[in-house]
N, C-alpha and C positions, 0 to 999 in steps of 0.2 A: 504494499500500500504506500509506504513511504517512497519507494522507488518510483512508483507511478505519478505520485504528486511531483516529485522532482523532475520527471520527464515532462510533464504538462507545464511546469514552471519554466522549463528550458524553451518552451514554445511561446512564452509570453503571458501566460495566465497567472492570476494572483491566487494565493492559497485558498481564501475564503470562498471564492466562486467555485473553485475545484471541489471543495469539500461540500458545497451546497448541491452541486449536480451529482455527486456520488451519493449523498443522502436520498435524492429523489429516486435512485436505483436500489435502495435498500442497503447501501453500504455506508454505516455510520462512523464518521471520524470527524472530530472537532479540529479546528485550525490550531488551537492551543495544544491538542495532543500531538499533531505534527511537529509543531516547534519544540515541544518537549522531547520528542524522540530525536530531532536533529541535534539537540543540545546535549543529548545523553551520551556518555562515553561508551565506547564499545566494551562489552564484557570480556573477561580473560579467555573464555571458551571461544568467542568469535575471533579473537585475535589469533589464537592458537590454530583454529580451523583454517584461517586465511594463510597462515605461514605454512601449514601442510599443503594446502592447495597450491601455493607458489612453488613448493618443492616438486610436486607432481607434474605441474606445468613444465618446469625447467627440465625434468627427466624425460618428458615426452617431446620436447620441442627443441632442445638445444642441438644444433647441427654440428656435424664433424667438419674437418678440414675441407673435405670435398663438396660441403654444402648438403650432405644427406641427412634426413631426419633419423633419430635413433630408432632402432627396432624395438626399444622398450615401450614405444607408443602403442604396442599391441597388447600390452599387459592388462589383465583384468584385475579386480581387487586383491586377489590372493598373492599374485606375483608382485603386484605394486606394493603391497604391505611388506613383503620380504625385501624388495629392493630399498624401500624407504628405511627399513631397519639396518641395512647395510650402510646407509648414510647417516646413521645415528638418530633417525627420526622414528619413533615407536608409536604405533597406533593399532588398534584392533581391526580386524577384517571388516566388521559392520561399519566402523567409522570411516574407513577408507572408501568403502562402497558408497556411503552417504555422501562424502565430499566429492568423489568422482561423479555422482549424479548431479550435484550442484554445479560442478564445473563443466558438465556436458561431456565427460570422458566415458568411453565405453571400451571394454576389452574386445579383442578380435573374435569373431565367431567363424569357425571353419565351415566351408560348404561341403556338399557331398562330392565324393570322388567318383570319377568315371572309371570303370574297369577296363584294363588294357590287356588282360591275360589272354594269350592264345593257348587254349588248353591242349595238353598232350596226353596220349594214351599211356605213357609210362607211369607205372606205379611204384612208389617208394613209401617207406614207413614215416610217420610222424613221430619224431623223437621228443618233441616238446609238449605236445598235448596242451597247447595254449598256455604254457607256463613259460613266460618270458622273463625269468629271473635267473641270476647266476651269482655264484659266490666269489667271483673274481673276474678280471678281464680275460678276453680271449677263451671263454668257456662256451658262449653262445653268440654267433653272429646271425643277424637277420638281414635280408636283402629283398629289394623289389625294384621294379622299373616304372617310371612315370613319364609323362610327356609334357611338352611346353609348346605352345603356338607361337610362331615367329613370322615376320614378313616374308621370310624365305622358305616356309614350310614348317613341318613338325620336327621338333628336337626331342630326343629321348635321353632321359637322365636316370642314372642308377645310383643308389647309395647302399653301403654296407655299414650297419650300426651295431656296435657292441652292447649286448643286453645288460651288462653289469652297470656301466655308468652312462648308458644311453648316448655314447660318444659316436659320432659318425667318423669312421676311420678311412673311408674311401668314397669318392664319388667320381663319376665319369659321364661324358656326354657324347652323342653321335647323332647323325642325321638319319640313321637307319636302326631299326630295332632288331639287332642281330645277336647271335651268340657271342660274337667277338666283343661286343660292348660289355656284357656281363663278365666275360673272361678277363678283359682288361681291368675292370673294377676289382676283381679278385685279386689280380697281380699288384695293383695299387695297394690294396689293404695289407697283403702279406709283406710288401716293401715298406709300408709306413710303420708297422710294428717292428720290423727288423731295424729301421732307422732309430726307433725309440729305445732299442736294445732289448725287445721282447719278441724273440723268435717263436713261431707257432709251435705248439707242442701237440702230440697225438691226443685225441679226445675231443678237440674243438669241433663244435657242431655248427654247420652253416644250414640255415633254414630258409626255404624259399616257397613260393607258390608253384603251380604246375605249368608255368609258362614254357613254351617250347625252348626258349633260349636257355632256361635253367635245366632242361632235361636233355640238352644236346650232348653227344658223346664226347666232345673235345672238353667241354666244361666239367663233366663228371669225372673224366680222367684227370683233369687239373686238380680237382678237389682230392682225389685219391692219392696222387703223387705228393701233395702237400700234407697228407695225413689228417685230412679234414673229413668228418662224417657228414653225409648229406641227409637232409631231413626235408620232407614235403608235407604241406598241409593238404587237407582233402580238397577235392576239385570243387570249385565254385563256392567256397566258404572263406570270406575275408577275415573272420575272426581267428582262422588258424594262422594267420600271418599278420596279426593285429599291430604289433610294434612297427613293423616295416610300413604298413598302411598309415599308421599315425605319423611317421616321420614324413611320408610323402604329403599327407594333408597339411602338416605344419609348414613344409616348404612351400606348397602352393599358396598358403594363406599369408605367410610372412615374407616371402621372397618374390614369387611369380607375380602375385596380384599387385603388390605395391610398387615393385621395381619395373614391371613390364609396362607397355609391350616391348618386345625385343625384336631387333633387326635380324639377327642370325645366331648361329651356334656359339660364336665367340662371345657375343653379348650375354647370351644365356649363361655360359660358364663363368664369365667374370662375375656376374651377380651371384651365382650359385656358390663359388668358392668363398666369396665375401661373407655370404650368409652362413655357410658351414663353419667358418672360422668364428663367427659371432656366436652361433649355436653351441659350439664346443667350449669356448673360452668364457663367454659372458652371459648367456642366457641362462635364467633361473628355471629349474625344472621342478615341478611339484613333486614328482616321484622321487626326487633326490633330496627332499626336504628343502627345497628352495636353494640348492647349491648348483654349481655348474659341473658338466661332465669332467672337465679338466681338474677341478678340485677334488672330485671324488676319486679319479685315477691317481692323482698325486698323493691323496691320503692313503690309499691302498699301497702304493709303492714306497711311501714315507719319504718323499722329497718334493721340492717345489715343482709346480707344474711348468711345462715347457710348451709355449704356443707352437702349433704346428698346423700348417694349412695343407690339406691334401693336394697333390699334384694334379694337374689337369690332363685329361685324356680325351682328345677329339679326333673325329675322322673327317 
């Protein structure tokens, strides 16, 4: 009410006529009530709320050196609360949600994913049974293929994610959805772990869907030579590869949507690699108790995290 009267005063109207007109519409407020409210100092809660809102606005709108908005602008109330706590600002989830509503902020809501799997007749066991947990890195990898529209045609992108810390350890892109794309991604993942000083040990499970690229002879032989067990979910059931599906959905919502449209494969991979680096190093994950994948892996190995951006593989 006070804000409305302020707005009308800004248009040249006096307080008394404004209050009289409001009264005719059943909205009772006296001119002296308005003036008393304007003279009243803000309470401590309002001041504190304003400071928290300013912090959230800064976290969502401060651009980097390239002029890009931070990806933290996608955070909802839970991740925003965790991010504020890291900055020394402590507030409950309900309060953060209330203040985000006042400031017109909303968390990102992912859309539905279009299925791209080309089913194969090859049958193999499901070693995970929808249990996407692990007691350490390189126990369970999940992978899937997704697509991105560009001005030059479709681009296909694959990710390999470690189930323990939800870290993306490899990604690759190509203009064709072939077995070589997923094979190159596997090569990148093995090389990434070797570069980090963690060579693959027998017993690692690589879980996929029934796409023909993942059931190709060359790819399955590559897994066997690396000592990796293969696992497939049932045909036509996205829940059997839910973790990989979740990574693809997050990628579409946090990278492809905001950073697109893209001109070609190179543009897609530039944006993808930047997003993967942020995803691993800075993004807070609810599953990890609002920590980052790099922090969780560093804690497991007992040493400071080392930023590592997956190498690019394009055709």
